[in-house]
C-alpha positions in Angstrom: 211.8 170.6 218.1 214.9 170.3 220.3 217.5 167.8 219.2 217.5 164.5 221.2 220.3 164.1 223.7 220.4 160.5 222.8 218.5 157.2 223.0 217.7 155.3 226.1 216.8 151.6 225.9 214.1 150.4 228.3 213.7 146.6 228.6 211.9 145.7 231.9 208.7 144.0 231.0 206.7 146.0 233.5 207.7 149.2 231.6 208.1 148.1 228.0 204.7 146.6 227.6 202.6 149.8 228.2 205.1 152.4 229.4 205.1 154.1 232.8 204.7 157.7 234.0 208.2 157.5 235.6 209.7 157.4 232.1 208.3 160.8 231.3 211.2 162.4 233.1 213.5 160.9 230.5 211.7 162.5 227.5 211.3 165.8 229.4 215.1 165.8 229.9 215.5 165.4 226.1 216.1 161.7 225.6 214.4 159.4 223.2 213.0 156.1 224.7 213.4 153.0 222.6 212.4 149.4 223.2 214.0 146.1 222.0 211.1 143.6 222.7 208.1 145.3 224.2 206.4 143.2 226.9 209.0 140.4 227.0 212.7 139.8 227.7 214.9 140.7 224.7 217.3 138.2 223.3 221.0 138.9 222.7 220.3 139.6 219.0 217.5 142.0 219.9 219.8 143.9 222.3 222.5 144.0 219.6 220.1 145.5 217.2 219.2 148.4 219.4 221.7 149.1 222.2 224.7 150.3 220.1 222.8 153.5 219.3 222.0 154.2 223.0 223.6 156.3 225.6 221.6 154.9 228.5 220.0 151.6 229.3 217.2 151.0 231.8 217.6 147.3 232.2 215.7 144.3 233.5 216.9 140.8 234.3 217.8 139.8 230.7 221.3 138.6 230.1 223.6 141.5 229.1 226.6 139.7 227.7 230.1 140.9 226.9 229.3 140.8 223.2 226.4 143.2 223.7 228.4 145.6 225.9 231.4 145.7 223.6 229.1 146.6 220.7 227.5 149.4 222.7 230.2 152.0 222.1 227.9 155.0 223.0 226.6 153.5 226.2 227.5 155.4 229.4 225.2 153.8 232.0 223.1 150.8 232.8 220.4 151.5 235.4 218.7 148.4 236.8 215.1 148.6 238.1 216.1 146.2 240.8 219.0 145.1 243.0 220.6 142.1 241.2 223.3 142.8 238.6 224.5 139.3 238.1 222.9 139.3 234.6 225.5 142.0 233.5 229.0 141.0 232.4 231.0 143.1 235.0 234.4 142.8 233.2 233.1 144.0 229.8 231.2 146.9 231.5 234.4 148.0 233.3 236.4 147.7 230.1 233.9 149.9 228.2 233.7 152.4 231.1 230.0 151.7 231.5 228.6 152.7 234.9 226.1 150.3 236.6 223.4 151.5 239.0 220.9 149.6 241.1 217.5 150.5 242.6 218.4 149.0 246.0 215.4 148.0 248.1 212.8 149.5 245.7 210.9 146.2 245.3 211.7 144.7 248.8 208.2 145.2 250.2 206.5 143.5 247.2 208.9 140.5 247.2 208.6 140.1 251.0 204.8 140.2 250.9 204.7 137.6 248.1 207.1 135.4 250.0 204.8 135.5 253.1 201.8 134.8 250.9 203.6 131.8 249.3 204.6 130.4 252.7 200.9 130.5 253.8 199.8 129.0 250.5 202.4 126.2 250.4 202.0 125.0 254.0 198.2 124.8 253.6 198.2 123.6 249.9 195.8 126.5 248.9 196.3 126.2 245.1 195.8 122.4 245.3 192.5 122.8 247.2 191.3 125.5 244.8 192.2 123.5 241.7 190.5 120.4 243.1 187.2 122.2 243.8 187.3 123.9 240.4 187.5 120.4 239.0 184.4 119.5 241.2 186.6 117.2 243.3 186.6 117.2 247.1 190.3 116.6 248.1 192.2 117.8 251.1 195.8 117.9 252.2 196.7 118.3 255.9 198.8 121.4 256.5 200.7 122.9 259.4 200.3 126.0 261.5 203.1 128.5 261.6 202.9 129.4 265.3 206.1 128.1 267.0 207.6 126.8 263.7 211.0 127.9 262.6 211.6 130.0 259.4 215.1 129.8 257.9 216.2 132.8 255.9 219.1 132.3 253.4 219.9 136.0 253.0 218.7 138.6 255.5 218.9 141.9 253.6 216.0 144.3 253.1 213.6 141.6 251.9 214.7 139.1 254.5 214.3 141.6 257.3 210.8 142.5 256.2 209.8 138.8 255.9 211.3 138.2 259.3 208.9 140.8 260.8 205.9 139.2 259.1 206.9 135.7 260.3 207.4 136.9 263.9 203.9 138.3 263.7 202.6 134.8 263.0 204.5 133.5 266.1 207.3 131.9 264.2 210.9 131.7 265.3 213.4 133.0 262.7 216.9 131.7 262.0 218.9 133.8 259.4 222.0 132.9 257.5 223.8 135.8 255.8 227.4 136.4 254.6 227.4 139.9 256.1 225.0 139.8 259.1 223.6 143.1 260.3 224.4 142.8 264.0 222.2 145.8 264.8 219.2 143.9 263.5 217.7 142.2 266.6 213.9 142.4 266.2 213.0 139.8 268.8 214.4 137.2 271.1 212.8 134.7 268.6 215.3 135.9 266.0 218.9 134.7 265.6 221.7 134.6 263.1 223.3 131.2 262.6 225.4 129.1 260.3 223.8 127.5 257.3 224.2 124.0 258.6 222.2 124.7 261.8 219.5 126.5 259.9 219.1 123.7 257.4 218.8 121.2 260.2 216.2 123.1 262.3 214.0 125.1 259.9 210.5 124.0 259.1 210.2 126.5 256.3 213.2 127.9 254.3 213.0 131.1 252.2 215.7 132.2 249.8 216.7 135.9 249.6 220.3 135.8 248.4 222.1 136.4 245.0 223.5 133.4 243.1 226.8 132.0 244.4 230.0 133.2 242.7 230.8 129.8 241.4 227.3 129.4 239.9 226.5 126.3 242.0 223.0 125.9 243.5 222.7 126.8 247.2 219.9 124.2 247.6 221.5 121.0 246.1 221.1 117.3 247.1 223.5 117.6 250.1 221.7 120.7 251.4 218.3 119.0 251.0 219.5 115.9 252.8 220.6 118.0 255.8 217.1 119.5 256.1 214.3 118.5 258.4 212.1 115.9 256.7 209.0 117.5 255.3 210.5 121.0 255.1 208.8 123.6 252.9 210.9 125.8 250.6 210.2 129.2 249.1 212.3 130.8 246.3 211.5 134.3 245.3 215.2 135.1 244.5 216.8 133.3 241.5 216.1 130.1 239.8 219.7 129.0 239.8 219.8 128.8 243.6 217.9 125.5 243.5 219.1 122.2 241.8 216.1 121.2 239.8 216.8 117.4 239.7 217.6 117.3 243.4 214.4 119.2 244.3 212.2 117.0 242.1 213.7 113.9 243.8 213.1 115.5 247.3 209.4 116.3 246.4 208.8 112.7 245.3 210.4 111.2 248.4 208.7 113.6 250.8 211.9 115.1 252.1 210.5 118.4 250.9 206.7 118.7 251.4 206.2 121.6 249.1 208.0 124.2 247.1 206.9 127.7 246.1 208.9 129.4 243.3 208.7 132.8 241.7 212.0 132.9 239.8 213.3 130.6 237.0 216.6 130.3 235.2 214.9 131.0 232.0 211.7 133.1 231.9 209.4 131.8 230.6 210.9 128.4 231.7 212.4 126.1 229.2 212.3 123.3 231.8 208.7 123.0 233.1 209.2 120.1 235.5 209.1 122.1 238.7 206.4 124.6 237.6 204.0 121.8 236.7 204.7 119.5 239.7 201.6 118.9 241.9 203.5 119.9 245.1 204.9 123.2 243.6 203.3 126.6 243.6 204.7 128.5 240.7 204.3 132.2 239.9 205.8 134.1 236.9 208.3 136.4 238.7 205.7 138.7 240.3 207.6 139.5 243.5 208.2 143.1 242.5 205.3 143.3 240.1 203.0 145.5 242.2 201.9 149.1 241.4 204.0 150.4 244.3 207.2 148.4 243.7 207.1 149.1 239.9 206.7 152.8 240.6 209.5 153.0 243.2 211.9 150.9 241.2 211.2 152.8 238.0 211.6 156.2 239.6 214.9 155.2 241.2 216.2 153.7 238.0 215.3 156.9 236.0 216.8 159.1 238.7 220.0 157.1 238.5 220.1 157.3 234.7 219.7 161.1 234.7 222.2 161.6 237.4 224.8 159.5 235.6 224.1 161.2 232.3 224.6 164.6 234.0 220.9 165.6 234.1 220.2 164.8 237.7 
C-alpha cells in the first residue's frame, strides 16, 4: 500500500455524516480522510484533537479560531464548501501561511430557490395553516399577493441575482442594496439599485444575502426595523448575526414585521430558540445549500481547490 500523502479533515455536515462521492478524488490522490464530529459541527476542542495532524481541511461553517489554526502546524490549506469565510480567523491563517479557498457560487441556486420558497410560504402563512389542520383546527391568516409588490435585496451577488429573476417572474419590483453593485446587471425596468434607507422604506418583502458586517453589528436592528414599511416580511438565508433577535421579536409582537423566515442561526442548533419557536416565524435548519445538486457542486469545487493547493490539481 502506498504511503499516505497526509490527512485531510472533512467537517461539513453534508459530507461527514455519510461521506460523498466527491471525496473519492482525495483518497485516489493518496490522502487519508478524517472526521472530527461526523454529522454535526465540531467544537474547538474536537478540531484541536484532529486538525494538528492534517495537511488539508475541507471546512464547513464551524468556528475556526486562532487557537485552532496556531496548533495546526502541518496545515497548508483550508477549502470551504461554500462562500463565507468569516468563521475563519484571517490573521492567524495569514501568520501560519495557510491558504483559504472558497467554492464561490456553488450553492447559489439552492439558496435562492429556498429564499423564494420561504417568501411564498411566509406571505401566505403556509406552515401555520398546515400545522392548524394537522391539529384538526380550521384557522386562516389573510396573506398578500406578490404581483406589484416590492422585494428588497440586501446583497445582490449570485444568490441575490437569481432570486431577483424569480421575483420578477412573479410580477414583483426589485430594489437591491449592495456595497459593490454590478452596474451591468439590469434584468428589467422593474429592477433598480438603491441606498439602504430607500429600500427599507419601500420594500414589502426584504431578503438578506450579504455577509456579516465587519463590526459584527446586526444589519437588521431596531432602527432599521423602525424605518421599514409596517407589516413587512423578512427572509434571512444568510447569517443569523445579521438580525437583532430582541428587536425582531418586539417587531413581530407589535406587527411592524408581519412574518420572518430564517434559515441561519448564530449557533446551530440554536441556543436561543425564541425566534425559531415564534408563531410568526418559519424556521429551517440551514438547508439553503442542502440539495443534491448544491452539495455535489460545492463538494467538487472544494476538493478541486484542495488538490490544486496541495500540488495535486
